[in-house]
C-alpha positions as CSV (number, residue, x, y, z in Angstrom):
1,M,-6.9,-18.8,-32.1
2,D,-8.9,-17.7,-29.2
3,V,-7.1,-16.2,-26.2
4,V,-8.3,-17.9,-22.7
5,R,-8.4,-15.1,-20.1
6,R,-7.9,-16.4,-16.6
7,P,-9.5,-14.4,-13.8
8,R,-7.1,-12.1,-11.7
9,R,-6.0,-13.2,-8.5
10,G,-5.7,-11.0,-5.5
11,A,-3.2,-11.5,-2.7
12,A,-5.7,-14.1,-1.1
13,G,-5.7,-16.0,-4.3
14,W,-2.0,-16.2,-4.9
15,A,-1.4,-17.3,-1.1
16,V,-3.5,-20.1,-1.8
17,V,-1.5,-20.8,-5.1
18,M,1.8,-20.6,-2.9
19,E,0.6,-23.2,-0.4
20,R,-0.5,-25.6,-3.1
21,W,2.8,-25.1,-4.8
22,R,4.7,-25.6,-1.1
23,V,3.0,-28.7,-0.4
24,S,3.2,-30.1,-4.1
25,G,7.0,-31.0,-3.8
26,L,7.3,-29.7,-7.2
27,S,9.8,-27.2,-8.7
28,V,8.3,-23.9,-9.6
29,E,8.7,-24.4,-13.1
30,A,6.7,-27.9,-13.0
31,F,4.1,-26.5,-10.9
32,C,3.2,-23.6,-12.9
33,Q,3.2,-25.7,-16.1
34,R,1.1,-28.5,-14.3
35,D,-1.4,-25.7,-13.0
36,G,-1.4,-23.5,-15.9
37,V,0.1,-20.6,-13.6
38,N,2.1,-17.8,-15.0
39,R,5.8,-18.0,-13.9
40,A,6.5,-14.4,-14.1
41,G,3.2,-13.9,-11.8
42,F,4.3,-16.7,-9.5
43,Y,7.8,-15.1,-8.7
44,R,6.4,-11.7,-8.4
45,W,3.6,-12.7,-5.8
46,R,6.0,-14.9,-4.0
47,A,8.3,-12.0,-3.5
48,L,5.6,-9.7,-2.3
49,L,3.9,-12.1,0.0
50,S,7.3,-13.1,1.5
51,A,8.0,-9.5,2.0
52,A,4.7,-9.2,3.8
53,K,5.1,-11.9,6.5
54,P,6.7,-11.4,9.8
55,P,10.1,-12.3,10.6
56,A,10.5,-16.1,11.1
57,A,11.1,-15.5,15.0
58,L,7.8,-13.8,15.2
59,A,5.7,-16.2,12.9
60,A,4.1,-18.9,14.8
61,T,2.7,-22.1,13.2
62,P,0.6,-24.5,14.8
63,S,3.4,-27.1,14.5
64,S,5.9,-24.8,16.3
65,V,3.4,-23.2,19.0
66,D,0.6,-25.2,20.6
67,F,0.1,-23.2,23.6
68,V,0.9,-19.4,24.5
69,D,1.0,-18.7,28.2
70,L,-0.4,-15.1,28.8
71,G,-0.2,-15.4,32.6
72,V,-2.9,-15.0,35.3
73,L,-5.7,-12.7,33.8
74,G,-6.5,-11.6,37.2
75,Q,-3.1,-9.9,37.7
76,V,-3.7,-7.8,34.5
77,A,-7.2,-6.2,35.5
78,A,-9.3,-6.4,38.4
79,P,-12.0,-9.1,38.2
80,R,-14.9,-6.6,37.7
81,E,-13.1,-4.5,34.8
82,R,-13.7,-5.2,31.2
83,L,-10.8,-7.2,29.6
84,Q,-10.5,-7.6,25.8
85,L,-7.9,-10.0,24.0
86,R,-8.0,-10.1,20.2
87,L,-6.0,-12.4,18.2
88,D,-5.4,-12.0,14.8
89,L,-5.1,-15.6,13.2
90,G,-4.2,-14.7,9.7
91,A,-6.3,-15.1,6.5
92,G,-8.7,-12.5,7.8
93,L,-9.7,-14.6,11.0
94,V,-9.7,-12.6,14.1
95,L,-10.7,-14.2,17.5
96,T,-11.9,-11.8,20.1
97,L,-12.5,-12.6,23.7
98,V,-14.1,-10.2,26.3
99,R,-14.5,-10.5,30.0
100,G,-16.6,-8.0,31.8
């Protein structure tokens, strides 16, 4: 009998698997069986990824925070000074705004 080897997933790949499981509404066992995911690997990566997340109080989701008021930028720096704002949006996506 031939052994089917699946490609290894990194943290990003497992994060996608966790999101698919979260929205599936299935138990871990049912999800892993349906999608051919190794249960031991699932539990290991779920623990690793949840340990890497910031505390819930610091994590902002689109449903919980739609707008963050940073105040008036003119009070932070004189209008002619350079101002750089960097937002790490997660999943490797970074938004950088530069004035001046």
